[in-house]
C-alpha positions as CSV (number, residue, x, y, z in Angstrom):
1,M,63.4,40.2,21.5
2,S,60.2,41.5,19.9
3,N,57.0,42.6,21.8
4,M,55.2,39.6,21.0
5,C,58.0,37.2,21.8
6,N,58.3,38.9,25.4
7,I,54.4,38.8,26.0
8,L,54.1,35.3,25.0
9,E,57.1,34.0,27.5
10,Y,55.5,36.2,30.3
11,N,52.3,34.7,29.6
12,R,53.8,31.1,30.0
13,Q,54.9,32.0,33.1
14,F,51.5,34.0,34.2
15,V,49.8,30.8,33.3
16,D,52.0,28.1,35.0
17,S,52.3,30.2,38.2
18,K,48.7,30.4,38.2
19,Q,48.5,34.4,38.6
20,Y,45.1,34.3,36.9
21,E,43.4,32.8,39.8
22,Q,43.3,36.7,41.4
23,Y,41.3,37.8,38.4
24,L,38.5,34.5,38.0
25,T,35.4,35.8,37.7
26,D,32.2,35.6,35.0
27,K,31.0,37.6,32.5
28,F,28.2,39.7,34.2
29,P,29.6,43.0,35.5
30,D,28.9,43.0,39.4
31,K,28.3,46.8,39.5
32,K,25.9,46.3,36.3
33,M,27.6,49.1,34.5
34,V,29.0,49.9,31.2
35,I,31.6,52.1,30.8
36,I,32.9,53.7,27.6
37,T,36.0,55.5,27.7
38,C,39.2,56.3,25.9
39,M,42.1,54.1,24.7
40,D,44.7,56.8,26.3
41,T,47.7,55.1,27.8
42,R,47.6,56.9,30.6
43,L,44.0,55.6,31.5
44,V,44.9,51.6,31.5
45,E,45.1,51.6,35.3
46,L,44.6,54.7,36.5
47,L,40.8,54.7,35.3
48,P,39.8,51.7,37.1
49,R,42.0,52.6,40.4
50,A,40.1,56.1,40.6
51,M,36.4,54.8,40.3
52,N,37.2,51.9,42.5
53,L,36.8,49.3,39.8
54,R,38.1,45.6,40.1
55,N,38.2,42.9,37.9
56,G,34.6,41.8,37.1
57,D,32.8,45.1,37.7
58,V,31.9,46.5,35.0
59,K,32.3,46.3,31.0
60,I,34.9,48.7,29.5
61,I,34.4,49.6,26.0
62,K,37.7,51.9,24.5
63,N,38.4,53.7,21.4
64,A,39.9,57.2,20.4
65,G,38.1,59.8,22.5
66,A,35.2,57.8,24.0
67,I,33.4,58.9,20.7
68,I,30.2,57.8,19.8
69,S,30.3,58.7,16.1
70,Q,26.8,57.2,15.1
71,P,24.0,55.6,16.7
72,F,24.6,52.0,14.8
73,G,28.1,51.6,15.2
74,S,30.0,48.8,17.0
75,V,30.2,50.9,20.2
76,V,26.3,51.3,20.8
77,R,25.8,47.6,19.7
78,S,28.4,46.7,22.5
79,V,26.6,49.0,24.7
80,L,22.9,47.2,23.9
81,V,24.5,43.8,24.2
82,A,25.8,44.7,27.6
83,I,22.4,45.8,28.6
84,Y,20.4,43.2,27.1
85,E,22.6,40.1,27.3
86,L,24.9,40.8,30.2
87,E,22.6,42.6,33.0
88,A,23.9,46.1,32.7
89,T,21.9,49.0,34.4
90,E,23.6,52.0,33.5
91,V,26.1,53.2,31.2
92,V,28.9,56.0,32.0
93,V,30.9,58.0,29.1
94,V,34.3,58.9,30.7
95,G,36.5,61.2,28.6
96,H,39.4,63.0,29.5
97,Y,41.4,66.2,29.5
98,E,44.4,66.6,27.2
99,C,42.7,64.1,25.0
100,G,44.4,63.7,21.4
101,M,41.2,63.7,19.6
102,T,40.8,67.5,21.1
103,A,40.8,69.3,17.8
104,L,42.1,66.4,15.4
105,N,43.6,67.2,12.1
106,S,41.8,64.9,10.0
107,Q,43.8,66.1,6.9
108,G,47.0,65.6,8.8
109,I,46.2,61.8,9.5
110,I,45.6,61.6,5.5
111,E,48.4,63.1,4.7
112,K,50.4,60.5,7.2
113,A,48.6,57.5,5.4
114,K,49.8,58.5,2.2
115,E,53.2,58.8,3.7
116,R,52.6,55.2,4.9
117,G,51.5,54.2,1.4
118,I,48.2,54.8,0.9
119,E,47.6,55.8,-2.7
120,D,45.4,58.9,-3.9
121,I,43.3,56.3,-5.7
122,V,42.4,54.4,-2.6
123,L,41.4,57.8,-1.0
124,D,39.4,58.6,-4.1
125,T,37.6,55.3,-4.4
126,L,36.3,55.8,-0.6
127,T,35.5,59.5,-1.2
128,N,33.6,58.3,-4.3
129,S,31.7,55.6,-2.3
130,G,30.2,58.3,0.4
131,I,32.9,58.0,2.9
132,K,33.6,61.2,4.2
133,L,37.2,60.7,5.5
134,H,37.4,64.4,7.0
135,H,34.0,63.9,9.1
136,W,35.2,60.7,9.8
137,L,38.5,61.3,11.4
138,R,37.3,64.3,13.3
139,G,37.4,64.7,16.9
140,F,36.1,67.6,18.9
141,D,36.9,71.0,20.1
142,N,36.7,70.0,23.8
143,V,36.5,67.3,26.0
144,H,32.8,68.3,27.5
145,E,31.5,68.5,24.3
146,G,32.6,65.2,23.1
147,V,31.3,63.4,26.1
148,L,28.1,64.9,26.1
149,N,27.4,64.6,22.3
150,S,28.1,60.7,23.1
151,V,25.9,61.1,26.0
152,R,23.1,62.6,24.0
153,I,23.2,59.8,21.0
154,L,22.6,57.1,23.7
155,R,19.8,58.7,25.5
156,K,17.7,59.1,22.2
157,H,18.8,56.0,21.0
158,P,15.4,54.0,19.9
159,L,16.9,50.8,21.3
160,L,17.9,51.9,24.7
161,P,15.4,51.0,27.7
162,P,13.7,54.3,29.0
163,D,14.8,53.4,32.4
164,V,18.8,53.0,31.8
165,P,20.5,56.1,32.9
166,V,23.4,57.3,30.9
167,H,26.1,59.9,32.7
168,G,28.8,61.8,31.2
169,M,32.1,62.3,33.1
170,V,35.9,63.5,32.6
171,I,38.6,62.2,34.5
172,H,42.1,64.1,34.7
173,P,44.7,62.2,33.2
174,D,47.4,62.9,35.6
175,T,45.6,62.8,39.2
176,G,42.7,60.6,38.5
177,A,40.0,63.5,39.7
178,L,36.9,62.8,38.1
179,E,34.0,65.4,37.3
180,W,30.2,64.5,36.6
181,I,29.2,66.8,33.8
182,A,26.0,64.7,32.7
183,D,23.9,63.3,35.6
184,G,21.8,60.1,34.1
185,Y,19.9,59.9,37.0
186,H,18.4,63.5,37.1
187,Y,17.7,63.4,33.2
188,L,15.4,60.4,34.0
189,E,13.6,62.2,36.4
190,E,13.2,65.2,34.4
191,Q,12.0,62.8,31.5
192,S,9.4,61.3,34.3
193,S,8.3,64.3,34.9
194,E,7.4,65.7,31.6
195,S,5.6,62.6,30.8
196,E,3.6,62.8,33.7
197,S,2.8,66.8,32.8
198,E,1.8,65.5,29.4
199,E,-0.5,62.8,30.8
200,H,-2.3,65.3,32.9
201,S,-2.5,68.0,30.3
202,P,-5.7,69.1,28.9
203,S,-5.1,67.9,25.5
204,A,-4.0,64.5,26.5
205,T,-7.5,64.1,28.3
206,R,-9.6,64.9,25.2
């Protein structure tokens, strides 16, 4: 029996026995938080347990490496929708050790794509259209760098409300231990202090 057949068979039993009732909630995150994290299989259950999250607590956005590669992609769009439409008030980027995006070999992926039937003419067309595949498929040198870069993109985004803290964390995929490597609260306090200093500077009062 295929994976999809197994899923559908289980689903019929799940619905018939009303197991869904324990998960009933609404679309608004109770903890008013958005989490951007990696799609790694080890984090599917571990991350929510390690962060004490229940169904309905947060919005979780997943991709390879918890990477925000550009400010106007689907990840940031989802973050902004969560903030403006779903009442989220803070954002957390959670990377993890032993991530497959660490020093990802973009050329290796391209070669595997060719082995799976993607023709050279397709790759050439994409390149000629201005798509830099090697850049697009690139990962990061270490997980801290990846998380901090995603945090920087969010903090500097022109559409992010200035009062929304953006944090960065790293989780260990075996133990669930968390490291807080970018404190969004402290960052907002620093920004506020800098603004006040500029307002009271001699040049600001001229």
